[in-house]
C-alpha positions as CSV (number, residue, x, y, z in Angstrom):
1,M,-16.9,-12.8,-71.8
2,K,-19.3,-10.3,-70.3
3,T,-18.1,-7.9,-67.7
4,S,-19.6,-4.9,-65.8
5,P,-18.9,-1.4,-67.1
6,P,-15.8,0.1,-65.5
7,N,-16.3,1.6,-62.1
8,A,-14.6,4.4,-60.3
9,L,-11.0,5.3,-61.0
10,T,-8.8,6.8,-58.2
11,Y,-5.7,8.6,-59.5
12,A,-3.3,7.3,-56.8
13,E,0.3,7.8,-57.9
14,H,2.8,6.4,-55.4
15,A,3.5,2.7,-55.3
16,S,2.7,2.7,-51.5
17,D,-0.9,3.8,-52.3
18,I,-1.4,0.8,-54.5
19,I,0.4,-1.6,-52.1
20,A,-1.7,-0.3,-49.2
21,K,-4.9,-0.9,-51.1
22,G,-3.8,-4.4,-52.1
23,A,-2.8,-5.2,-48.6
24,A,-6.3,-4.1,-47.3
25,L,-8.0,-6.2,-49.9
26,T,-5.8,-9.2,-49.1
27,R,-6.7,-8.9,-45.4
28,A,-10.4,-8.7,-46.3
29,A,-10.0,-11.8,-48.6
30,Q,-11.2,-9.7,-51.5
31,P,-9.7,-10.6,-55.0
32,F,-8.0,-8.0,-57.1
33,V,-5.8,-7.7,-60.2
34,L,-2.4,-6.1,-60.0
35,I,-1.4,-4.1,-63.1
36,T,2.2,-3.1,-63.8
37,S,3.8,-1.1,-66.6
38,M,6.5,-3.5,-67.8
39,A,8.0,-1.6,-70.8
40,I,7.7,1.7,-72.5
41,E,8.7,2.8,-76.0
42,G,8.7,6.5,-76.7
43,G,6.6,8.9,-74.6
44,A,4.4,7.9,-71.8
45,A,2.3,9.5,-69.1
46,R,3.8,7.3,-66.3
47,E,7.1,5.7,-65.6
48,V,7.9,2.1,-66.3
49,G,7.2,0.1,-63.2
50,S,4.1,2.1,-62.3
51,L,1.4,0.1,-60.5
52,A,-2.4,0.0,-60.4
53,L,-5.0,-2.5,-59.2
54,V,-8.6,-3.3,-60.1
55,E,-11.1,-4.8,-57.6
56,Q,-13.8,-7.3,-58.3
57,S,-16.3,-4.4,-58.6
58,G,-14.2,-2.9,-61.3
59,A,-13.0,0.1,-59.2
60,M,-9.4,1.0,-60.1
61,T,-6.7,2.5,-57.8
62,G,-3.8,4.0,-59.7
63,Y,-3.4,4.7,-63.4
64,L,-1.1,3.8,-66.3
65,S,-2.0,6.6,-68.7
66,N,-3.6,10.0,-68.7
67,G,-7.0,8.5,-69.4
68,C,-6.6,7.1,-72.9
69,I,-6.3,3.4,-72.0
70,D,-7.1,3.1,-68.3
71,R,-10.8,2.2,-68.9
72,D,-9.7,-0.5,-71.3
73,I,-7.3,-1.8,-68.6
74,Q,-10.2,-2.0,-66.1
75,L,-12.2,-4.2,-68.5
76,H,-9.2,-6.5,-69.2
77,A,-8.6,-6.8,-65.4
78,Q,-12.2,-7.8,-64.8
79,E,-12.0,-10.4,-67.5
80,A,-8.8,-11.7,-66.0
81,L,-10.5,-12.1,-62.6
82,Q,-13.0,-14.3,-64.2
83,S,-10.6,-16.3,-66.4
84,K,-7.9,-16.3,-63.8
85,Q,-5.4,-15.9,-66.6
86,K,-2.5,-13.5,-66.6
87,K,-2.3,-11.1,-69.5
88,L,0.5,-9.1,-71.2
89,I,-1.0,-6.4,-73.3
90,R,0.7,-4.0,-75.7
91,Y,-0.9,-0.6,-76.3
92,G,0.1,1.9,-78.9
93,D,2.5,1.3,-81.8
94,G,2.3,-2.3,-82.9
95,S,-0.7,-3.1,-80.7
96,R,-3.6,-5.4,-81.9
97,F,-5.9,-2.8,-80.4
98,G,-5.8,-0.3,-83.3
99,D,-8.6,1.8,-82.0
100,L,-6.8,2.6,-78.8
101,K,-4.1,5.2,-79.6
102,L,-1.5,6.7,-77.3
103,P,-1.5,10.4,-78.1
104,C,2.1,10.8,-76.8
105,G,3.2,8.1,-79.3
106,G,5.3,5.0,-78.7
107,A,4.0,1.9,-77.0
108,L,3.2,0.6,-73.5
109,M,3.4,-3.0,-72.3
110,V,1.1,-3.8,-69.4
111,L,1.0,-6.9,-67.2
112,I,-2.4,-7.8,-65.8
113,D,-2.1,-10.4,-63.0
114,P,-5.3,-11.7,-61.3
115,A,-3.3,-13.7,-58.8
116,P,-0.5,-11.5,-57.5
117,D,1.8,-12.5,-54.7
118,T,-0.2,-11.3,-51.7
119,D,2.5,-12.3,-49.2
120,A,4.9,-10.0,-51.1
121,I,2.3,-7.2,-51.0
122,L,1.8,-7.5,-47.2
123,Q,5.6,-7.5,-46.7
124,A,5.9,-4.5,-49.0
125,E,3.3,-2.6,-46.9
126,A,5.4,-3.2,-43.8
127,Q,8.6,-2.1,-45.5
128,F,7.0,1.1,-46.7
129,A,5.7,1.8,-43.2
130,A,9.3,1.3,-41.9
131,R,10.5,3.8,-44.6
132,Q,12.4,1.1,-46.4
133,P,12.7,0.6,-50.2
134,V,10.6,-2.2,-51.6
135,T,11.6,-4.6,-54.4
136,L,8.9,-6.5,-56.2
137,S,9.2,-9.1,-59.0
138,F,6.8,-9.4,-61.9
139,H,6.7,-12.5,-64.1
140,S,5.0,-12.9,-67.5
141,D,5.0,-15.9,-69.8
142,D,7.6,-14.0,-71.8
143,E,10.6,-14.3,-69.5
144,A,12.3,-11.5,-71.4
145,L,9.6,-9.2,-70.1
146,S,9.8,-10.4,-66.5
147,K,11.1,-7.5,-64.3
148,R,12.1,-6.6,-60.9
149,F,11.5,-3.0,-59.7
150,T,12.5,-1.2,-56.5
151,Y,10.3,1.5,-55.1
152,A,11.4,4.2,-52.7
153,P,9.2,5.2,-49.8
154,R,7.0,8.3,-50.2
155,H,8.9,11.5,-50.0
156,R,8.5,13.2,-46.6
157,L,8.3,17.0,-46.1
158,V,9.2,18.2,-42.6
159,L,8.4,21.9,-41.9
160,A,9.5,24.0,-39.0
161,G,8.1,27.5,-39.0
162,R,5.2,29.8,-38.4
163,G,2.9,32.1,-40.4
164,A,1.4,32.2,-43.8
165,I,4.3,30.6,-45.7
166,F,4.4,27.7,-43.2
167,R,0.7,27.1,-43.6
168,H,0.8,27.3,-47.4
169,M,3.8,25.0,-47.7
170,A,2.0,22.4,-45.6
171,Q,-1.1,22.7,-47.8
172,V,0.7,22.5,-51.1
173,G,3.0,19.7,-49.9
174,H,0.1,17.6,-48.7
175,A,-1.7,18.2,-52.0
176,M,1.4,17.0,-53.9
177,G,1.4,13.7,-52.0
178,F,4.3,14.4,-49.5
179,D,4.2,12.8,-46.1
180,V,4.0,16.1,-44.2
181,R,5.3,16.6,-40.6
182,L,5.1,19.9,-38.7
183,L,7.0,21.8,-36.0
184,S,6.1,25.2,-34.8
185,P,6.2,27.6,-31.8
186,D,2.7,28.8,-32.9
187,A,-0.1,26.8,-31.4
188,E,-2.6,28.5,-33.7
189,D,-0.7,27.5,-36.8
190,L,-0.5,23.9,-35.6
191,A,-4.3,23.9,-34.8
192,A,-5.0,25.2,-38.3
193,I,-3.0,22.8,-40.3
194,G,-2.2,20.0,-37.9
195,H,-4.6,17.7,-39.7
196,L,-2.2,17.7,-42.7
197,S,0.5,16.0,-40.7
198,S,0.8,12.2,-40.7
199,A,2.0,12.3,-37.1
200,A,1.4,14.4,-34.1
201,S,2.7,18.0,-34.6
202,I,5.6,19.2,-32.4
203,H,5.1,22.4,-30.5
204,L,8.4,24.2,-30.2
205,T,8.7,26.1,-26.9
206,T,12.2,27.7,-27.0
207,P,14.7,28.4,-29.8
208,N,17.5,26.7,-27.9
209,A,15.8,23.3,-27.3
210,T,16.2,20.9,-30.2
211,P,13.5,18.2,-30.6
212,M,14.4,14.8,-31.8
213,L,14.5,14.9,-35.6
214,D,14.5,11.1,-36.1
215,M,11.8,11.5,-38.8
216,L,14.5,12.9,-41.1
217,D,15.7,10.1,-43.4
218,A,17.2,9.9,-46.9
219,H,13.8,10.4,-48.5
220,T,13.0,13.6,-46.6
221,A,13.2,17.3,-47.2
222,F,13.5,19.6,-44.2
223,L,12.6,23.3,-44.3
224,T,12.8,26.1,-41.8
225,L,10.2,28.8,-42.5
226,F,10.8,31.5,-39.9
227,H,11.0,35.3,-40.3
228,D,12.3,35.4,-36.7
229,H,15.5,33.4,-37.5
230,D,16.5,32.8,-33.9
231,W,14.5,29.6,-34.1
232,E,16.7,28.2,-36.9
233,P,20.3,27.4,-35.7
234,S,19.6,24.6,-33.3
235,L,17.1,23.0,-35.7
236,L,19.5,23.3,-38.7
237,R,22.5,21.9,-36.8
238,A,20.4,18.9,-35.7
239,A,19.1,18.4,-39.3
240,I,22.6,18.5,-40.8
241,E,23.5,15.4,-38.6
242,T,20.7,13.4,-40.2
243,P,20.6,11.8,-43.7
244,A,17.9,14.2,-44.9
245,H,18.2,14.5,-48.7
246,F,17.3,18.3,-48.8
247,I,17.7,20.9,-46.1
248,G,16.6,24.5,-46.9
249,S,15.6,27.8,-45.3
250,L,13.5,30.8,-46.0
251,G,15.1,34.3,-46.3
252,S,17.3,36.5,-48.5
253,R,20.8,35.8,-49.6
254,R,22.1,38.2,-46.8
255,T,20.0,36.2,-44.3
256,H,21.4,33.0,-45.5
257,D,25.0,34.2,-45.2
258,M,24.3,35.3,-41.6
259,R,22.7,31.9,-40.9
260,C,25.7,30.1,-42.1
261,E,28.0,32.3,-40.1
262,T,26.0,31.5,-36.9
263,L,26.3,27.8,-37.6
264,R,30.0,28.1,-38.1
265,Q,30.3,29.7,-34.7
266,M,28.3,26.7,-33.4
267,G,30.9,24.4,-34.7
268,V,29.3,23.3,-38.1
269,N,32.0,22.6,-40.7
270,E,32.0,23.9,-44.3
271,A,31.2,20.5,-45.8
272,S,28.0,20.4,-43.7
273,L,27.1,24.0,-44.6
274,E,27.2,23.0,-48.3
275,R,24.1,20.9,-47.6
276,L,22.0,23.9,-46.8
277,H,19.9,25.4,-49.5
278,G,19.1,29.1,-49.2
279,P,17.3,31.1,-50.1
280,I,14.9,28.3,-51.1
281,G,12.9,28.4,-54.2
282,L,13.5,28.4,-58.0
283,V,12.0,31.9,-58.4
284,P,13.8,34.7,-56.5
285,S,12.2,37.6,-54.7
286,L,8.6,36.3,-54.4
287,R,6.4,38.1,-51.9
288,D,3.2,36.0,-51.6
289,A,3.1,32.8,-49.6
290,S,1.4,30.5,-52.1
291,S,4.0,31.4,-54.8
292,I,6.9,30.9,-52.4
293,A,5.5,27.5,-51.4
294,A,5.2,26.4,-55.1
295,S,8.7,27.7,-55.9
296,A,10.3,26.0,-52.9
297,L,8.5,22.7,-53.5
298,A,9.5,22.8,-57.2
299,E,13.2,23.0,-56.0
300,I,12.6,20.0,-53.7
301,V,11.0,18.0,-56.5
302,A,14.0,18.7,-58.7
303,A,16.4,17.7,-56.0
304,F,14.7,14.3,-55.5
305,Q,14.4,13.8,-59.3
306,N,18.1,14.3,-59.8
307,K,19.0,11.7,-57.3
308,A,19.6,8.3,-58.9
309,T,17.5,6.0,-56.7
310,P,17.7,2.2,-56.8
311,F,14.3,2.3,-58.6
312,E,15.7,4.4,-61.4
313,V,18.9,2.3,-61.7
314,L,16.9,-0.9,-62.0
315,L,14.7,0.7,-64.7
316,K,17.5,2.1,-66.7
317,S,19.5,-1.1,-66.6
318,G,16.5,-3.1,-67.7
319,K,17.3,-5.8,-65.0
């Protein structure tokens, strides 16, 4: 069967990116193939349950490898659109495609579905927009390889601060794919990086006034990034009352001890203070904003990675 050469490949990573693209194509009545990593043996570039899609043009959004098999997946997806036949393809060890090797070893099972459940995709888009986990079912002819995966919403990064570290943290967080939100008393800072925020930035006008922090949910990290620490107490006390997964602050160990004492005097109990991370960052005593941003975000990534989300439980259980 003749197909066009593979078109562009967009390295989107989060499931919500693939779902959003699929929902847009569904509304435009444009056909597409949904691709799912169903099983992994040994090493792999992506986690089992990872998604991608291929449009009729051959353009691919998402990826299943680090470039070694994605072009072949594009070709199979285009063929599936023409044949309207679902495919379950094994790559790597034991594959019939002996010329396509997985450098990391092991094997990868990929489901290529030219007729995905578009109602489920539209519903998933709405659930992601509402910051809710999404569960999708994937069925192959081999029922033993039919799976159900749950995907968490995109991680959110809410930053309250000012200055160089505030700006760098927003830039690095946005580049890493976080849903960034910004609060600052500095209008120039907000003007410079406000475009990185997924919602209108909040201009703080006084240290004692606490804005609504209803954007903080269980998939969110909240950081205070002030050198003038008077802005922190009200914000941190409000953040502690939310389900935010990670709450951290900039400063030295001595500054953090003073911060905690201030919060005690405001009535914050010891159990709540245990939720505060400080000084933030995996590397101590850094002095440049870009390195501090990278160090702090590495700590946040580790905190999210160590949390057993429903997505991970389902994958580990094999159910």
